[in-house]
N, C-alpha and C positions, 0 to 999 in steps of 0.2 A: 116865791118861782116864776120864770118871764114866762110868760104865754107868748109866744110866735105868731103876730098876726096874720091872718088868711086876708091874702091879697085873690079881688076878683080880675076875671079878662077888663082892662079897661078897652079892648077894641068889641065894634063886631064885627061877624066875618064879610071879609067882600069879595060877593059872588057874581062877578059878572053874568050874566043870564046864557053869555056862547060860552063859559067856559067850559074846557075839553081836560085842562088838567087843575087838580085841586091841590097846593100847597101845604103842607104839614107842620110848624115846628111845636116845640115845648108850648114853651111863655115869655112874653115880652119882657125886656131887662125892665131893671126901676126906671122911673121915668125921669130920676137927674139923671139917666143919661141915653135920653134920647135925644135927636135932633131933630126929630117932625115928630109929628102924634100921626104914626102909621105904622106897618110892619115893619121889622126889621130897624129900625130908626135911632141906634148904636152906631156913630163912626168907626168905630173898631170892628164891626161884622163886617160882612166882605160883601153878602146877599147882592146888594145893588152894582160894586165893582163887580162882581161874576158876570149879573146880567146886562151891564155897559162893555165890557169884551165879547159876550156872545154874538149881541145884536147890532151893537155899534159899534167894533174893535176901541172904542176908547172906556178904560177902567173911573172913568172918571164921569161920564155921559149923566148920571142920575145925580152928579155934585151940583147947590150950589153956587151961584156964580163965584161968591167967597170962600167954597169949598168948608164952611164950617157944618153944614146939613148937607143931608140928601133933599132933591125937589119932591115935594108929597106928590104933586098936580100932576108931573112930567114921569112921573113911574105909577100914576091911576091912568094916564093917560094909554102906556104904555100895556101896562096889566089889561087894559078893557079891549085894547087891539091886539093881542098876542091871547086872548080867551083863558090868563090863570089868574084864579080864585083864590085867596090866600084865610087861612085861620090857625089856631094852633090846635091841639091837643088835650090841652087843658083848660078850664075855666073857669078852676082856683084852685089856690096852691099855697103849703108856706116857703118860704126862705131862710132853709136851714142857717144857710151864713149868706154876708153883706153881699151878694156878687147874681149874677147871671146864670150862674152855672147848672146844667141841667143835673150834677150831679149833687146835688144842697137844694133841688127843687122836693121838694115832697107834695105829688098831687093829693087835694082832697075832692074836685070833683073831675071829672073827664068828659073831653066834650063829645058828644053825639053822632062820630063823625056817619052813619048811615040817614041824620038828618039833613046833616050836608047835603049830602049830595043825592038826597031826594029831592035838593034846590035845583042840581042843577042836570038837568035833562040830560045834555051834550056832554058830560064830562067824561071820559074815557079811563082817566088816569090820578092816581094821587102819587105823591112824590113828599115824602117824610125827609125832613133836611136835619134830623141827628136821633141819638139810638134810644131817651126818652119815649120821642114822639113813635118812632117804631115800634118799641113794645106795646104802645098804649091802642096803638092803631089795631096790630096781631091780633089785640086781646077781644077785640070787635066781630073783627071782620074772618073770614075765612081764609086765608091769605101766610103760604109761607114763606118765613121772614127771608128777603131779599140778602145776598153779597151787596156790601157798599160798592154799589154802583153799577149793581144788576137790579132786574124786576122780575117777579111774579104774578103770574095771572092769578085772577077770582073773578067770580060773577057775584052779584048781588041784584034782586031782582031780576033776576033773568038778565041783564044785562053785564057784557064784558068789560073788567077792566083790568088793568095792569097796575099794581103796589112798584114804584122805584123808589130805593133806598139809597137818595143822595147824602152824596161828605158832610160836614156840618159848614155852616159858611162862618163861623166865629172860627176868629184867630188862634182860638186855643185846639183848633184842630187841624192835629201836622203833617198840613201837603200845600204843600205853594200854590194860591190864587190861578195862577196858570195852568196848573194841571185842577184845581177842581170845575175852572171854567169849560175846562177838557170836556169833565165828566158830565156837567151841565149840558153842556151840546150835542150830547152823543142822545142824551133824553130829550132833549127840544128838538132834534131831527129826526129822531124815529117816533113821534108823536105828530112830526109835519107842522109842526110851529114857527121851525127854522127853513 
């Protein structure tokens, strides 16, 4: 009987001291799909195109000159400037199929989201970027699951937060890139990041 290998999260949480929003996905894709050593590294994932459209009116803003990778340094500078923290809701998983689909991720260890919030003193919102991330988060915090594109208020340690349920940036999620960007843009406007 074959046992499926447990993968531990390959990245440390990206937690700028002045972060006002914590964005949480589920887990990175396999390394063979990475174009850079950072979050949302797969060229087929549109997170950095969404950010490029919203903040720079250019979906290719975060691509390297040869357009074969995302530019990690440009992304990190952007996240620090805008106060956006990143991590995932799982720290150890098994891939039940040879892909990055949340549907085929068995979560072995969940991230302690409260521990992340404790390190972000000015954070006021969490954005989940998929259903699995949302499910894990609401299992840890006393918050009502919002509809996709919506938000729900919650408190943690007497601090007021909002949970935003964002559409997945995966191309498998059936919504056009421009429509996804509009949903994310509304969140950033509400949070005064834009």
